[in-house]
N, C-alpha and C positions, 0 to 999 in steps of 0.2 A: 703702603704702596699698592697700586693696582696695575696688573698687566692687562693691556687691551689688545686683543687680536682683532684686526679690522682691515677694511679695504675701502676704496672710494665709492661707496654705494649709499643710498638713502638709509638703509638699516644700520650700516656702520656709523654713519654720521650722527644718528640719534644718540649713540652712547658717547662719542667724543664730545658732542655739544653738552650733554648732561654732565660729564666729568669736568668740563670747563665751567659750567654753571655752578656746580657745588664746590669747585676749587679743591678737589681731591688730587693728590699727586698720582701720576700714572706714567707707565712706560708703554710705548707703542710698539707692537710687533705686527708689521704688515703681512698680510696673507694674500698673495697675488692670485686672484681667482683665475686670471687668464693662463697662468702656468700650472693650475691645478693644485696649488699648495694647500688648499682646504682639504685635500684627501691624504695628506701626509699623516703618518701614524701619531706623531707627537701632538698635532693639532686635534685629531679625532678623539684623543683621550680627554681633551677639554670640551670639545664640541662634537658629541656623537652623531649629530645630524649633518656634519661636514659643512656647516654654514657659519659665516661671520655675522655679527660680532660674537665674541666670547670674552670673558674676563676671568682672571684669577685674583682674588683678594688675599694678599699676604698677611693681612691682619688676623685672618682665621682659617686660611687654606681653602676657602670656598672657590670652586670653579662653577661657572654659570654660562649657559648659552641662551639664545633667544632674546632679541632686543627688548621686547616688552617686559620680560621677567627681569632683565638687567636694570631697566629704568625703575621698576618698582623697588628692586633691591637697593639701588643707590638712593632713591628717594627716602626709603625707610632708614637706611644707614645714617643719612645726614639730616633727616627731618625737613627735607626741602621738596617743594613742588608737588606734594601729595598731601591733601588734608588728612588728619589722623582718623577722623570718623565722621559720621553724619551723612547727610544727603550729598554734600559736595565730594566726599570721598568716593561715593558710588558714581557720581556724575563723571569724575575724572576717569574712573575705570571704564565706564560706559564708552566714553569717546576714545580712550586708549584701545579698547577692543574693536571699536569701529575702524580704527586705523589698521589694527593687526589682522582683522578678519575680512575687511572689505576693501578699504582704500589701497593698502599695500599690495595685496595679491592681485587685484584687478588692474591697477596701474602698471604693475610689473608685467602682466600679460600684454598690455599695450606696448611696453618697451620691447618685448620679445617679437611681437608680430608686426608692429608698425615701424619701429625704428630699426631693428636689427634684421628682420626678415620680411621686408615689404614685398607684396605681390605673391606671397606663398598661399595666403588664404584670405580672400575678400570677405568671407563670412566672419572669420575671427577678427579681422580689422574692424569691421563695422560693429560687431558685438561689443568689443572692448572700448572703442571710441564712444559708442552710445552710453556705455556704463560710466566712462570718464565724465561725460557731461552731467549725468545724473548725480554722481558722487560730488562733483564740484558744486552742483546746485544745493545739495544737502549741506555742505559746509558753508556756502554763501548765505543760505537762509539762517543757519545757526548763528553765524557771525553778524547778522543784521541787528541782533539785539543783545549780543555778548561781545565784550572786548576781546576775550579769548574764548576757547572752546568751552571752558567753564568760567567762573567769574574771574579767577586769577590765573596767570601764566602757570602752566603745570606740565607734567610729563605727557599729557595728551597733546599739547602743542608741540613739545619737543619731538614726539614721535611722528607727528603729522607734517611738520614743516619741511623736513628733507625730501619727502615725497612730492610735495607741491613745488619744491625747488627744481624739479625736473619737468616743469610744465612744457618746456620745449620738446622733450622726448615724447610727450603725450600729445603734441600738436594742439595744445590748449592756449588760449589767450586770456590772461588774467584780467584784462580790461573788460571782459564780458561778465566778470564776477567781482563787482566793486567791493563788497564786504570782505571777500577772501583776499583780494589784492591789498586792501588796507591792513589786514591782519599780517599778511606776508611781509609787507614793507615795515611794519612795526617790529616784527621779530628780527628781521635782518639787521636792525640797528644794534642789537645786543652784542656786546663784545665777545661773549662766550660763543655765540653763533658764528661770528666772523672768524674766530680762531678754530673752533671745532669742525667747521665745514672743511677745512684744509688738512685734516688728519686722514690718512697718513701722509698725503702729498698734495701739493697744489697743482692739480691737473687741469682745472678750469676755474674761471672766476665765478663767483656766485651769480646765477642768472637773475637779471632784473627785467621786470615787465616794461 
């Protein structure tokens, strides 16, 4: 059994989708970010960076924070969605790191400045909206000749999809990126995605372009 500490954010949804995909039993512990529950001492023992998601694996007592690390751990634990070796292994890690290092942080800044604090900084709004378009274009080009980010559905897709699922927060139109739209709609058909998206609560329907 795995304990999942999470909230309704793209990073949180990565792990709930992965747990549904690999069909591991898990218990959900909501961490309400609006109430500051991520700063409670009990949670900080599990996640020293005060961030969701985090897990506790009762098979071995392991606690783990950081969504990318959790995805890799679950992939290796179950032998799913991450090639064992070779070039494809490194390609999956390459695109996972693209999400962790570029896509997530920069789209997150768009959420902060454009959705939640509009009008506070025109420079920041333009900077991050411009970067949104560039990152979407990178994905669209990649998906022009790949069904998924690597040849098969992987943790790179699982990490990336929840961030693109907030295209409305980013004022982006998926119709402008046909390859990315095709990929998005293909993944949304997966039962694990449709279940994992609504963990820990059904606060909004899955956005559709």
